[in-house]
PDB file with one MODEL, atoms N, CA, C and O in Angstrom:
MODEL        1
ATOM      1  N   ARG A   1      25.087   3.471  30.286  1.00  0.00           N
ATOM      2  CA  ARG A   1      23.883   4.274  30.263  1.00  0.00           C
ATOM      3  C   ARG A   1      22.916   3.721  29.217  1.00  0.00           C
ATOM      4  O   ARG A   1      23.312   3.435  28.087  1.00  0.00           O
ATOM      5  N   ILE A   2      21.673   3.577  29.593  1.00  0.00           N
ATOM      6  CA  ILE A   2      20.644   3.043  28.696  1.00  0.00           C
ATOM      7  C   ILE A   2      20.040   4.185  27.884  1.00  0.00           C
ATOM      8  O   ILE A   2      19.629   5.204  28.440  1.00  0.00           O
ATOM      9  N   LYS A   3      19.990   4.009  26.580  1.00  0.00           N
ATOM     10  CA  LYS A   3      19.432   5.046  25.708  1.00  0.00           C
ATOM     11  C   LYS A   3      18.178   4.566  24.992  1.00  0.00           C
ATOM     12  O   LYS A   3      17.828   5.088  23.933  1.00  0.00           O
ATOM     13  N   THR A   4      17.510   3.592  25.555  1.00  0.00           N
ATOM     14  CA  THR A   4      16.274   3.084  24.972  1.00  0.00           C
ATOM     15  C   THR A   4      15.166   4.113  25.160  1.00  0.00           C
ATOM     16  O   THR A   4      15.030   4.700  26.234  1.00  0.00           O
ATOM     17  N   THR A   5      14.382   4.325  24.121  1.00  0.00           N
ATOM     18  CA  THR A   5      13.289   5.294  24.174  1.00  0.00           C
ATOM     19  C   THR A   5      11.959   4.573  23.982  1.00  0.00           C
ATOM     20  O   THR A   5      11.777   3.813  23.031  1.00  0.00           O
ATOM     21  N   LEU A   6      11.047   4.825  24.893  1.00  0.00           N
ATOM     22  CA  LEU A   6       9.692   4.286  24.810  1.00  0.00           C
ATOM     23  C   LEU A   6       8.740   5.459  24.669  1.00  0.00           C
ATOM     24  O   LEU A   6       8.800   6.407  25.452  1.00  0.00           O
ATOM     25  N   SER A   7       7.868   5.404  23.683  1.00  0.00           N
ATOM     26  CA  SER A   7       6.882   6.478  23.518  1.00  0.00           C
ATOM     27  C   SER A   7       5.523   5.871  23.201  1.00  0.00           C
ATOM     28  O   SER A   7       5.419   4.782  22.637  1.00  0.00           O
ATOM     29  N   ALA A   8       4.497   6.602  23.577  1.00  0.00           N
ATOM     30  CA  ALA A   8       3.124   6.146  23.333  1.00  0.00           C
ATOM     31  C   ALA A   8       2.241   7.358  23.096  1.00  0.00           C
ATOM     32  O   ALA A   8       2.516   8.449  23.596  1.00  0.00           O
ATOM     33  N   ASP A   9       1.191   7.159  22.339  1.00  0.00           N
ATOM     34  CA  ASP A   9       0.190   8.206  22.161  1.00  0.00           C
ATOM     35  C   ASP A   9      -1.179   7.557  22.065  1.00  0.00           C
ATOM     36  O   ASP A   9      -1.319   6.411  21.637  1.00  0.00           O
ATOM     37  N   ALA A  10      -2.170   8.307  22.468  1.00  0.00           N
ATOM     38  CA  ALA A  10      -3.545   7.810  22.465  1.00  0.00           C
ATOM     39  C   ALA A  10      -4.450   8.848  21.815  1.00  0.00           C
ATOM     40  O   ALA A  10      -4.268  10.051  22.001  1.00  0.00           O
ATOM     41  N   THR A  11      -5.425   8.371  21.053  1.00  0.00           N
ATOM     42  CA  THR A  11      -6.395   9.236  20.382  1.00  0.00           C
ATOM     43  C   THR A  11      -7.774   8.611  20.518  1.00  0.00           C
ATOM     44  O   THR A  11      -7.941   7.403  20.350  1.00  0.00           O
ATOM     45  N   MET A  12      -8.758   9.444  20.825  1.00  0.00           N
ATOM     46  CA  MET A  12     -10.143   8.976  20.921  1.00  0.00           C
ATOM     47  C   MET A  12     -10.916   9.539  19.732  1.00  0.00           C
ATOM     48  O   MET A  12     -11.013  10.754  19.563  1.00  0.00           O
ATOM     49  N   TYR A  13     -11.459   8.653  18.918  1.00  0.00           N
ATOM     50  CA  TYR A  13     -12.316   9.039  17.799  1.00  0.00           C
ATOM     51  C   TYR A  13     -13.756   8.749  18.215  1.00  0.00           C
ATOM     52  O   TYR A  13     -14.126   7.590  18.401  1.00  0.00           O
ATOM     53  N   SER A  14     -14.570   9.796  18.363  1.00  0.00           N
ATOM     54  CA  SER A  14     -15.964   9.629  18.791  1.00  0.00           C
ATOM     55  C   SER A  14     -16.900  10.137  17.710  1.00  0.00           C
ATOM     56  O   SER A  14     -16.681  11.203  17.134  1.00  0.00           O
ATOM     57  N   ARG A  15     -17.944   9.366  17.440  1.00  0.00           N
ATOM     58  CA  ARG A  15     -18.984   9.779  16.498  1.00  0.00           C
ATOM     59  C   ARG A  15     -20.300   9.780  17.253  1.00  0.00           C
ATOM     60  O   ARG A  15     -20.656   8.789  17.890  1.00  0.00           O
ATOM     61  N   ARG A  16     -21.018  10.879  17.183  1.00  0.00           N
ATOM     62  CA  ARG A  16     -22.278  11.035  17.913  1.00  0.00           C
ATOM     63  C   ARG A  16     -23.319  11.710  17.021  1.00  0.00           C
ATOM     64  O   ARG A  16     -22.992  12.313  15.999  1.00  0.00           O
ATOM     65  N   GLY A  17     -24.577  11.592  17.436  1.00  0.00           N
ATOM     66  CA  GLY A  17     -25.650  12.308  16.770  1.00  0.00           C
ATOM     67  C   GLY A  17     -26.507  11.461  15.862  1.00  0.00           C
ATOM     68  O   GLY A  17     -27.401  11.984  15.197  1.00  0.00           O
ATOM     69  N   TYR A  18     -26.257  10.154  15.813  1.00  0.00           N
ATOM     70  CA  TYR A  18     -27.048   9.285  14.955  1.00  0.00           C
ATOM     71  C   TYR A  18     -28.120   8.579  15.774  1.00  0.00           C
ATOM     72  O   TYR A  18     -27.954   8.382  16.978  1.00  0.00           O
ATOM     73  N   GLY A  19     -29.201   8.204  15.137  1.00  0.00           N
ATOM     74  CA  GLY A  19     -30.288   7.514  15.812  1.00  0.00           C
ATOM     75  C   GLY A  19     -29.965   6.068  16.134  1.00  0.00           C
ATOM     76  O   GLY A  19     -30.558   5.494  17.047  1.00  0.00           O
ATOM     77  N   SER A  20     -29.048   5.474  15.411  1.00  0.00           N
ATOM     78  CA  SER A  20     -28.687   4.073  15.608  1.00  0.00           C
ATOM     79  C   SER A  20     -27.453   3.971  16.513  1.00  0.00           C
ATOM     80  O   SER A  20     -26.491   4.723  16.355  1.00  0.00           O
ATOM     81  N   ALA A  21     -27.496   3.038  17.456  1.00  0.00           N
ATOM     82  CA  ALA A  21     -26.384   2.876  18.395  1.00  0.00           C
ATOM     83  C   ALA A  21     -25.111   2.405  17.699  1.00  0.00           C
ATOM     84  O   ALA A  21     -24.016   2.750  18.143  1.00  0.00           O
ATOM     85  N   GLU A  22     -25.219   1.626  16.621  1.00  0.00           N
ATOM     86  CA  GLU A  22     -24.011   1.144  15.949  1.00  0.00           C
ATOM     87  C   GLU A  22     -23.290   2.246  15.180  1.00  0.00           C
ATOM     88  O   GLU A  22     -22.126   2.081  14.813  1.00  0.00           O
ATOM     89  N   LEU A  23     -23.961   3.363  14.932  1.00  0.00           N
ATOM     90  CA  LEU A  23     -23.307   4.494  14.271  1.00  0.00           C
ATOM     91  C   LEU A  23     -22.620   5.414  15.267  1.00  0.00           C
ATOM     92  O   LEU A  23     -21.654   6.090  14.914  1.00  0.00           O
ATOM     93  N   ASN A  24     -23.098   5.452  16.502  1.00  0.00           N
ATOM     94  CA  ASN A  24     -22.483   6.254  17.559  1.00  0.00           C
ATOM     95  C   ASN A  24     -21.367   5.418  18.182  1.00  0.00           C
ATOM     96  O   ASN A  24     -21.629   4.552  19.017  1.00  0.00           O
ATOM     97  N   THR A  25     -20.142   5.674  17.782  1.00  0.00           N
ATOM     98  CA  THR A  25     -19.033   4.819  18.203  1.00  0.00           C
ATOM     99  C   THR A  25     -17.928   5.616  18.880  1.00  0.00           C
ATOM    100  O   THR A  25     -17.795   6.823  18.679  1.00  0.00           O
ATOM    101  N   ASP A  26     -17.150   4.922  19.676  1.00  0.00           N
ATOM    102  CA  ASP A  26     -15.934   5.446  20.293  1.00  0.00           C
ATOM    103  C   ASP A  26     -14.799   4.495  19.943  1.00  0.00           C
ATOM    104  O   ASP A  26     -14.875   3.300  20.231  1.00  0.00           O
ATOM    105  N   ASP A  27     -13.758   5.017  19.327  1.00  0.00           N
ATOM    106  CA  ASP A  27     -12.573   4.224  19.000  1.00  0.00           C
ATOM    107  C   ASP A  27     -11.388   4.832  19.739  1.00  0.00           C
ATOM    108  O   ASP A  27     -10.947   5.934  19.415  1.00  0.00           O
ATOM    109  N   PHE A  28     -10.877   4.116  20.725  1.00  0.00           N
ATOM    110  CA  PHE A  28      -9.710   4.559  21.488  1.00  0.00           C
ATOM    111  C   PHE A  28      -8.483   3.889  20.884  1.00  0.00           C
ATOM    112  O   PHE A  28      -8.277   2.687  21.056  1.00  0.00           O
ATOM    113  N   VAL A  29      -7.678   4.661  20.183  1.00  0.00           N
ATOM    114  CA  VAL A  29      -6.525   4.127  19.464  1.00  0.00           C
ATOM    115  C   VAL A  29      -5.259   4.418  20.270  1.00  0.00           C
ATOM    116  O   VAL A  29      -4.938   5.572  20.555  1.00  0.00           O
ATOM    117  N   LEU A  30      -4.554   3.357  20.627  1.00  0.00           N
ATOM    118  CA  LEU A  30      -3.316   3.463  21.399  1.00  0.00           C
ATOM    119  C   LEU A  30      -2.160   2.963  20.541  1.00  0.00           C
ATOM    120  O   LEU A  30      -2.177   1.832  20.055  1.00  0.00           O
ATOM    121  N   ASN A  31      -1.159   3.816  20.363  1.00  0.00           N
ATOM    122  CA  ASN A  31       0.032   3.490  19.584  1.00  0.00           C
ATOM    123  C   ASN A  31       1.249   3.530  20.507  1.00  0.00           C
ATOM    124  O   ASN A  31       1.254   4.272  21.489  1.00  0.00           O
ATOM    125  N   ALA A  32       2.263   2.752  20.206  1.00  0.00           N
ATOM    126  CA  ALA A  32       3.482   2.753  21.017  1.00  0.00           C
ATOM    127  C   ALA A  32       4.683   2.432  20.143  1.00  0.00           C
ATOM    128  O   ALA A  32       4.562   1.775  19.109  1.00  0.00           O
ATOM    129  N   SER A  33       5.845   2.909  20.576  1.00  0.00           N
ATOM    130  CA  SER A  33       7.080   2.573  19.870  1.00  0.00           C
ATOM    131  C   SER A  33       8.223   2.454  20.873  1.00  0.00           C
ATOM    132  O   SER A  33       8.212   3.071  21.938  1.00  0.00           O
ATOM    133  N   LEU A  34       9.191   1.654  20.503  1.00  0.00           N
ATOM    134  CA  LEU A  34      10.373   1.415  21.321  1.00  0.00           C
ATOM    135  C   LEU A  34      11.581   1.496  20.399  1.00  0.00           C
ATOM    136  O   LEU A  34      11.631   0.807  19.380  1.00  0.00           O
ATOM    137  N   SER A  35      12.562   2.339  20.753  1.00  0.00           N
ATOM    138  CA  SER A  35      13.738   2.474  19.892  1.00  0.00           C
ATOM    139  C   SER A  35      15.012   2.313  20.711  1.00  0.00           C
ATOM    140  O   SER A  35      15.066   2.632  21.899  1.00  0.00           O
ATOM    141  N   GLN A  36      16.030   1.806  20.032  1.00  0.00           N
ATOM    142  CA  GLN A  36      17.321   1.551  20.665  1.00  0.00           C
ATOM    143  C   GLN A  36      18.435   1.887  19.681  1.00  0.00           C
ATOM    144  O   GLN A  36      18.471   1.338  18.579  1.00  0.00           O
ATOM    145  N   PRO A  37      19.357   2.793  20.069  1.00  0.00           N
ATOM    146  CA  PRO A  37      20.495   3.084  19.189  1.00  0.00           C
ATOM    147  C   PRO A  37      21.616   2.050  19.380  1.00  0.00           C
ATOM    148  O   PRO A  37      21.797   1.497  20.465  1.00  0.00           O
ATOM    149  N   PHE A  38      22.353   1.812  18.304  1.00  0.00           N
ATOM    150  CA  PHE A  38      23.507   0.916  18.316  1.00  0.00           C
ATOM    151  C   PHE A  38      24.656   1.612  17.599  1.00  0.00           C
ATOM    152  O   PHE A  38      24.442   2.595  16.889  1.00  0.00           O
ATOM    153  N   TRP A  39      25.861   1.115  17.778  1.00  0.00           N
ATOM    154  CA  TRP A  39      27.066   1.619  17.113  1.00  0.00           C
ATOM    155  C   TRP A  39      27.205   3.130  17.251  1.00  0.00           C
ATOM    156  O   TRP A  39      27.311   3.846  16.255  1.00  0.00           O
ATOM    157  N   LYS A  40      27.205   3.605  18.485  1.00  0.00           N
ATOM    158  CA  LYS A  40      27.370   5.034  18.810  1.00  0.00           C
ATOM    159  C   LYS A  40      26.308   5.895  18.135  1.00  0.00           C
ATOM    160  O   LYS A  40      26.587   7.022  17.725  1.00  0.00           O
ATOM    161  N   GLY A  41      25.111   5.376  18.022  1.00  0.00           N
ATOM    162  CA  GLY A  41      24.002   6.139  17.465  1.00  0.00           C
ATOM    163  C   GLY A  41      23.901   6.116  15.954  1.00  0.00           C
ATOM    164  O   GLY A  41      23.008   6.748  15.390  1.00  0.00           O
ATOM    165  N   LYS A  42      24.799   5.399  15.281  1.00  0.00           N
ATOM    166  CA  LYS A  42      24.733   5.350  13.814  1.00  0.00           C
ATOM    167  C   LYS A  42      23.610   4.458  13.306  1.00  0.00           C
ATOM    168  O   LYS A  42      23.071   4.698  12.226  1.00  0.00           O
ATOM    169  N   LEU A  43      23.252   3.435  14.068  1.00  0.00           N
ATOM    170  CA  LEU A  43      22.164   2.537  13.699  1.00  0.00           C
ATOM    171  C   LEU A  43      21.086   2.623  14.776  1.00  0.00           C
ATOM    172  O   LEU A  43      21.371   2.484  15.965  1.00  0.00           O
ATOM    173  N   ILE A  44      19.864   2.849  14.354  1.00  0.00           N
ATOM    174  CA  ILE A  44      18.743   2.932  15.287  1.00  0.00           C
ATOM    175  C   ILE A  44      17.708   1.891  14.872  1.00  0.00           C
ATOM    176  O   ILE A  44      17.258   1.864  13.726  1.00  0.00           O
ATOM    177  N   ALA A  45      17.346   1.047  15.812  1.00  0.00           N
ATOM    178  CA  ALA A  45      16.293   0.048  15.595  1.00  0.00           C
ATOM    179  C   ALA A  45      15.061   0.517  16.357  1.00  0.00           C
ATOM    180  O   ALA A  45      15.142   0.877  17.531  1.00  0.00           O
ATOM    181  N   ARG A  46      13.921   0.508  15.674  1.00  0.00           N
ATOM    182  CA  ARG A  46      12.682   0.944  16.315  1.00  0.00           C
ATOM    183  C   ARG A  46      11.561   0.000  15.918  1.00  0.00           C
ATOM    184  O   ARG A  46      11.409  -0.354  14.749  1.00  0.00           O
ATOM    185  N   ILE A  47      10.787  -0.396  16.900  1.00  0.00           N
ATOM    186  CA  ILE A  47       9.597  -1.195  16.645  1.00  0.00           C
ATOM    187  C   ILE A  47       8.400  -0.328  17.018  1.00  0.00           C
ATOM    188  O   ILE A  47       8.361   0.287  18.084  1.00  0.00           O
ATOM    189  N   GLU A  48       7.432  -0.296  16.118  1.00  0.00           N
ATOM    190  CA  GLU A  48       6.277   0.588  16.274  1.00  0.00           C
ATOM    191  C   GLU A  48       5.002  -0.240  16.135  1.00  0.00           C
ATOM    192  O   GLU A  48       4.875  -1.047  15.214  1.00  0.00           O
ATOM    193  N   ALA A  49       4.067  -0.037  17.047  1.00  0.00           N
ATOM    194  CA  ALA A  49       2.793  -0.758  17.026  1.00  0.00           C
ATOM    195  C   ALA A  49       1.652   0.247  16.938  1.00  0.00           C
ATOM    196  O   ALA A  49       1.622   1.232  17.676  1.00  0.00           O
ATOM    197  N   PHE A  50       0.717  -0.009  16.031  1.00  0.00           N
ATOM    198  CA  PHE A  50      -0.431   0.869  15.830  1.00  0.00           C
ATOM    199  C   PHE A  50      -1.699   0.136  16.242  1.00  0.00           C
ATOM    200  O   PHE A  50      -1.890  -1.028  15.887  1.00  0.00           O
ATOM    201  N   ASP A  51      -2.553   0.802  16.978  1.00  0.00           N
ATOM    202  CA  ASP A  51      -3.844   0.281  17.450  1.00  0.00           C
ATOM    203  C   ASP A  51      -3.655  -0.981  18.289  1.00  0.00           C
ATOM    204  O   ASP A  51      -4.102  -2.064  17.913  1.00  0.00           O
ATOM    205  N   LEU A  52      -2.994  -0.826  19.416  1.00  0.00           N
ATOM    206  CA  LEU A  52      -2.719  -1.959  20.299  1.00  0.00           C
ATOM    207  C   LEU A  52      -3.983  -2.600  20.865  1.00  0.00           C
ATOM    208  O   LEU A  52      -3.977  -3.789  21.183  1.00  0.00           O
ATOM    209  N   LEU A  53      -5.054  -1.840  20.995  1.00  0.00           N
ATOM    210  CA  LEU A  53      -6.290  -2.355  21.588  1.00  0.00           C
ATOM    211  C   LEU A  53      -7.281  -2.873  20.549  1.00  0.00           C
ATOM    212  O   LEU A  53      -8.385  -3.284  20.906  1.00  0.00           O
ATOM    213  N   HIS A  54      -6.905  -2.861  19.270  1.00  0.00           N
ATOM    214  CA  HIS A  54      -7.745  -3.368  18.168  1.00  0.00           C
ATOM    215  C   HIS A  54      -9.119  -2.681  18.142  1.00  0.00           C
ATOM    216  O   HIS A  54     -10.154  -3.347  18.098  1.00  0.00           O
ATOM    217  N   GLN A  55      -9.115  -1.356  18.170  1.00  0.00           N
ATOM    218  CA  GLN A  55     -10.354  -0.591  18.184  1.00  0.00           C
ATOM    219  C   GLN A  55     -10.803  -0.121  16.801  1.00  0.00           C
ATOM    220  O   GLN A  55     -11.993   0.119  16.598  1.00  0.00           O
ATOM    221  N   VAL A  56      -9.893   0.014  15.859  1.00  0.00           N
ATOM    222  CA  VAL A  56     -10.232   0.548  14.542  1.00  0.00           C
ATOM    223  C   VAL A  56     -10.963  -0.522  13.732  1.00  0.00           C
ATOM    224  O   VAL A  56     -10.530  -1.672  13.664  1.00  0.00           O
ATOM    225  N   SER A  57     -12.061  -0.127  13.130  1.00  0.00           N
ATOM    226  CA  SER A  57     -12.887  -1.052  12.356  1.00  0.00           C
ATOM    227  C   SER A  57     -12.697  -0.800  10.864  1.00  0.00           C
ATOM    228  O   SER A  57     -12.343   0.305  10.454  1.00  0.00           O
ATOM    229  N   SER A  58     -12.933  -1.822  10.066  1.00  0.00           N
ATOM    230  CA  SER A  58     -12.839  -1.654   8.617  1.00  0.00           C
ATOM    231  C   SER A  58     -14.229  -1.513   7.991  1.00  0.00           C
ATOM    232  O   SER A  58     -14.392  -1.712   6.787  1.00  0.00           O
ATOM    233  N   THR A  59     -15.222  -1.171   8.801  1.00  0.00           N
ATOM    234  CA  THR A  59     -16.581  -0.917   8.321  1.00  0.00           C
ATOM    235  C   THR A  59     -16.891   0.561   8.509  1.00  0.00           C
ATOM    236  O   THR A  59     -16.668   1.117   9.584  1.00  0.00           O
ATOM    237  N   GLN A  60     -17.402   1.187   7.470  1.00  0.00           N
ATOM    238  CA  GLN A  60     -17.743   2.602   7.523  1.00  0.00           C
ATOM    239  C   GLN A  60     -19.242   2.743   7.322  1.00  0.00           C
ATOM    240  O   GLN A  60     -19.814   2.146   6.411  1.00  0.00           O
ATOM    241  N   TYR A  61     -19.875   3.537   8.178  1.00  0.00           N
ATOM    242  CA  TYR A  61     -21.312   3.779   8.087  1.00  0.00           C
ATOM    243  C   TYR A  61     -21.546   5.223   7.673  1.00  0.00           C
ATOM    244  O   TYR A  61     -20.841   6.124   8.128  1.00  0.00           O
ATOM    245  N   SER A  62     -22.527   5.444   6.817  1.00  0.00           N
ATOM    246  CA  SER A  62     -22.910   6.811   6.453  1.00  0.00           C
ATOM    247  C   SER A  62     -24.426   6.874   6.329  1.00  0.00           C
ATOM    248  O   SER A  62     -25.074   5.926   5.886  1.00  0.00           O
ATOM    249  N   VAL A  63     -24.971   8.013   6.730  1.00  0.00           N
ATOM    250  CA  VAL A  63     -26.415   8.227   6.702  1.00  0.00           C
ATOM    251  C   VAL A  63     -26.680   9.536   5.975  1.00  0.00           C
ATOM    252  O   VAL A  63     -26.031  10.547   6.243  1.00  0.00           O
ATOM    253  N   ASN A  64     -27.642   9.511   5.048  1.00  0.00           N
ATOM    254  CA  ASN A  64     -28.083  10.740   4.391  1.00  0.00           C
ATOM    255  C   ASN A  64     -29.597  10.665   4.215  1.00  0.00           C
ATOM    256  O   ASN A  64     -30.243   9.788   4.788  1.00  0.00           O
ATOM    257  N   ALA A  65     -30.158  11.561   3.444  1.00  0.00           N
ATOM    258  CA  ALA A  65     -31.610  11.602   3.259  1.00  0.00           C
ATOM    259  C   ALA A  65     -32.132  10.369   2.520  1.00  0.00           C
ATOM    260  O   ALA A  65     -33.307  10.026   2.651  1.00  0.00           O
ATOM    261  N   GLN A  66     -31.290   9.712   1.759  1.00  0.00           N
ATOM    262  CA  GLN A  66     -31.693   8.534   0.998  1.00  0.00           C
ATOM    263  C   GLN A  66     -31.748   7.267   1.855  1.00  0.00           C
ATOM    264  O   GLN A  66     -32.501   6.340   1.556  1.00  0.00           O
ATOM    265  N   GLY A  67     -30.951   7.236   2.914  1.00  0.00           N
ATOM    266  CA  GLY A  67     -30.911   6.043   3.759  1.00  0.00           C
ATOM    267  C   GLY A  67     -29.545   5.849   4.383  1.00  0.00           C
ATOM    268  O   GLY A  67     -28.748   6.781   4.486  1.00  0.00           O
ATOM    269  N   ARG A  68     -29.297   4.633   4.793  1.00  0.00           N
ATOM    270  CA  ARG A  68     -28.054   4.300   5.474  1.00  0.00           C
ATOM    271  C   ARG A  68     -27.224   3.369   4.592  1.00  0.00           C
ATOM    272  O   ARG A  68     -27.758   2.467   3.947  1.00  0.00           O
ATOM    273  N   THR A  69     -25.914   3.602   4.573  1.00  0.00           N
ATOM    274  CA  THR A  69     -25.004   2.793   3.773  1.00  0.00           C
ATOM    275  C   THR A  69     -23.907   2.228   4.664  1.00  0.00           C
ATOM    276  O   THR A  69     -23.323   2.947   5.474  1.00  0.00           O
ATOM    277  N   GLU A  70     -23.633   0.943   4.511  1.00  0.00           N
ATOM    278  CA  GLU A  70     -22.503   0.305   5.186  1.00  0.00           C
ATOM    279  C   GLU A  70     -21.486  -0.064   4.120  1.00  0.00           C
ATOM    280  O   GLU A  70     -21.826  -0.682   3.111  1.00  0.00           O
ATOM    281  N   THR A  71     -20.249   0.313   4.349  1.00  0.00           N
ATOM    282  CA  THR A  71     -19.181   0.016   3.409  1.00  0.00           C
ATOM    283  C   THR A  71     -18.103  -0.774   4.132  1.00  0.00           C
ATOM    284  O   THR A  71     -17.612  -0.348   5.177  1.00  0.00           O
ATOM    285  N   TRP A  72     -17.732  -1.927   3.578  1.00  0.00           N
ATOM    286  CA  TRP A  72     -16.637  -2.718   4.118  1.00  0.00           C
ATOM    287  C   TRP A  72     -15.455  -2.565   3.179  1.00  0.00           C
ATOM    288  O   TRP A  72     -15.611  -2.616   1.959  1.00  0.00           O
ATOM    289  N   PHE A  73     -14.288  -2.381   3.741  1.00  0.00           N
ATOM    290  CA  PHE A  73     -13.105  -2.254   2.916  1.00  0.00           C
ATOM    291  C   PHE A  73     -11.961  -3.026   3.549  1.00  0.00           C
ATOM    292  O   PHE A  73     -11.932  -3.250   4.759  1.00  0.00           O
ATOM    293  N   ARG A  74     -11.030  -3.423   2.715  1.00  0.00           N
ATOM    294  CA  ARG A  74      -9.860  -4.152   3.196  1.00  0.00           C
ATOM    295  C   ARG A  74      -8.850  -3.152   3.733  1.00  0.00           C
ATOM    296  O   ARG A  74      -8.486  -2.185   3.064  1.00  0.00           O
ATOM    297  N   SER A  75      -8.420  -3.403   4.921  1.00  0.00           N
ATOM    298  CA  SER A  75      -7.442  -2.507   5.529  1.00  0.00           C
ATOM    299  C   SER A  75      -6.584  -3.293   6.507  1.00  0.00           C
ATOM    300  O   SER A  75      -6.863  -4.450   6.819  1.00  0.00           O
ATOM    301  N   LEU A  76      -5.566  -2.653   6.968  1.00  0.00           N
ATOM    302  CA  LEU A  76      -4.695  -3.212   7.986  1.00  0.00           C
ATOM    303  C   LEU A  76      -4.848  -2.328   9.219  1.00  0.00           C
ATOM    304  O   LEU A  76      -4.016  -1.451   9.453  1.00  0.00           O
ATOM    305  N   PRO A  77      -5.900  -2.543  10.013  1.00  0.00           N
ATOM    306  CA  PRO A  77      -6.208  -1.609  11.092  1.00  0.00           C
ATOM    307  C   PRO A  77      -5.204  -1.621  12.239  1.00  0.00           C
ATOM    308  O   PRO A  77      -5.021  -0.593  12.891  1.00  0.00           O
ATOM    309  N   HIS A  78      -4.557  -2.734  12.502  1.00  0.00           N
ATOM    310  CA  HIS A  78      -3.540  -2.767  13.552  1.00  0.00           C
ATOM    311  C   HIS A  78      -2.338  -3.551  13.018  1.00  0.00           C
ATOM    312  O   HIS A  78      -2.480  -4.575  12.348  1.00  0.00           O
ATOM    313  N   TYR A  79      -1.160  -3.035  13.337  1.00  0.00           N
ATOM    314  CA  TYR A  79       0.043  -3.648  12.792  1.00  0.00           C
ATOM    315  C   TYR A  79       1.246  -3.323  13.669  1.00  0.00           C
ATOM    316  O   TYR A  79       1.191  -2.444  14.529  1.00  0.00           O
ATOM    317  N   VAL A  80       2.320  -4.045  13.436  1.00  0.00           N
ATOM    318  CA  VAL A  80       3.610  -3.803  14.073  1.00  0.00           C
ATOM    319  C   VAL A  80       4.629  -3.646  12.951  1.00  0.00           C
ATOM    320  O   VAL A  80       4.652  -4.435  12.006  1.00  0.00           O
ATOM    321  N   MET A  81       5.476  -2.614  13.066  1.00  0.00           N
ATOM    322  CA  MET A  81       6.451  -2.337  12.018  1.00  0.00           C
ATOM    323  C   MET A  81       7.840  -2.177  12.641  1.00  0.00           C
ATOM    324  O   MET A  81       7.984  -1.577  13.706  1.00  0.00           O
ATOM    325  N   LEU A  82       8.837  -2.706  11.981  1.00  0.00           N
ATOM    326  CA  LEU A  82      10.221  -2.585  12.421  1.00  0.00           C
ATOM    327  C   LEU A  82      10.947  -1.614  11.496  1.00  0.00           C
ATOM    328  O   LEU A  82      10.893  -1.747  10.274  1.00  0.00           O
ATOM    329  N   HIS A  83      11.624  -0.636  12.092  1.00  0.00           N
ATOM    330  CA  HIS A  83      12.420   0.335  11.333  1.00  0.00           C
ATOM    331  C   HIS A  83      13.895   0.108  11.670  1.00  0.00           C
ATOM    332  O   HIS A  83      14.247  -0.077  12.835  1.00  0.00           O
ATOM    333  N   LEU A  84      14.728   0.121  10.681  1.00  0.00           N
ATOM    334  CA  LEU A  84      16.173   0.145  10.867  1.00  0.00           C
ATOM    335  C   LEU A  84      16.696   1.358  10.118  1.00  0.00           C
ATOM    336  O   LEU A  84      16.523   1.469   8.904  1.00  0.00           O
ATOM    337  N   VAL A  85      17.335   2.268  10.844  1.00  0.00           N
ATOM    338  CA  VAL A  85      17.832   3.508  10.252  1.00  0.00           C
ATOM    339  C   VAL A  85      19.336   3.574  10.484  1.00  0.00           C
ATOM    340  O   VAL A  85      19.805   3.451  11.616  1.00  0.00           O
ATOM    341  N   TYR A  86      20.080   3.766   9.414  1.00  0.00           N
ATOM    342  CA  TYR A  86      21.532   3.897   9.514  1.00  0.00           C
ATOM    343  C   TYR A  86      21.918   5.307   9.088  1.00  0.00           C
ATOM    344  O   TYR A  86      21.571   5.753   7.994  1.00  0.00           O
ATOM    345  N   HIS A  87      22.637   6.004   9.961  1.00  0.00           N
ATOM    346  CA  HIS A  87      23.117   7.359   9.668  1.00  0.00           C
ATOM    347  C   HIS A  87      24.603   7.279   9.311  1.00  0.00           C
ATOM    348  O   HIS A  87      25.398   6.717  10.065  1.00  0.00           O
ATOM    349  N   TRP A  88      24.965   7.834   8.182  1.00  0.00           N
ATOM    350  CA  TRP A  88      26.368   7.874   7.826  1.00  0.00           C
ATOM    351  C   TRP A  88      26.735   9.304   7.484  1.00  0.00           C
ATOM    352  O   TRP A  88      25.900  10.105   7.065  1.00  0.00           O
ATOM    353  N   ASN A  89      28.008   9.597   7.674  1.00  0.00           N
ATOM    354  CA  ASN A  89      28.538  10.921   7.403  1.00  0.00           C
ATOM    355  C   ASN A  89      29.297  10.850   6.086  1.00  0.00           C
ATOM    356  O   ASN A  89      30.239  10.072   5.934  1.00  0.00           O
ATOM    357  N   ARG A  90      28.879  11.660   5.159  1.00  0.00           N
ATOM    358  CA  ARG A  90      29.503  11.639   3.834  1.00  0.00           C
ATOM    359  C   ARG A  90      30.960  12.102   3.893  1.00  0.00           C
ATOM    360  O   ARG A  90      31.813  11.576   3.177  1.00  0.00           O
ATOM    361  N   ASN A  91      31.236  13.077   4.740  1.00  0.00           N
ATOM    362  CA  ASN A  91      32.595  13.579   4.942  1.00  0.00           C
ATOM    363  C   ASN A  91      33.015  13.250   6.373  1.00  0.00           C
ATOM    364  O   ASN A  91      32.819  14.067   7.272  1.00  0.00           O
ATOM    365  N   PRO A  92      33.582  12.081   6.596  1.00  0.00           N
ATOM    366  CA  PRO A  92      33.920  11.702   7.970  1.00  0.00           C
ATOM    367  C   PRO A  92      34.999  12.608   8.564  1.00  0.00           C
ATOM    368  O   PRO A  92      35.818  13.187   7.850  1.00  0.00           O
ATOM    369  N   LYS A  93      34.971  12.710   9.889  1.00  0.00           N
ATOM    370  CA  LYS A  93      35.982  13.517  10.590  1.00  0.00           C
ATOM    371  C   LYS A  93      37.341  12.842  10.468  1.00  0.00           C
ATOM    372  O   LYS A  93      37.453  11.620  10.559  1.00  0.00           O
ATOM    373  N   LYS A  94      38.363  13.651  10.263  1.00  0.00           N
ATOM    374  CA  LYS A  94      39.719  13.108  10.165  1.00  0.00           C
ATOM    375  C   LYS A  94      40.336  13.105  11.556  1.00  0.00           C
ATOM    376  O   LYS A  94      40.165  14.059  12.316  1.00  0.00           O
ATOM    377  N   PRO A  95      41.058  12.033  11.894  1.00  0.00           N
ATOM    378  CA  PRO A  95      41.638  11.952  13.250  1.00  0.00           C
ATOM    379  C   PRO A  95      42.763  12.916  13.496  1.00  0.00           C
ATOM    380  O   PRO A  95      43.326  12.942  14.590  1.00  0.00           O
TER     381      PRO A  95
ENDMDL
END
């Protein structure tokens, strides 16, 4: 029996109401993960990917009465991460 788990989620970040087209943005963020148990479920390996479509930007725009500001910052907008989780029982069952 296969116990592999695949999951995904999607989020739409929309900004509207600005006079400039570059400030009115849509960011469709798609995340996914795949997990597989080993050794009777004691070890779980999971690979997780964030922002598969590369939609998240590292530029932030803001507008106020003084004017418009663009801010660039260093970030890791899309990435892949590997998780290894080991479950152990402190008081094991006696045979």
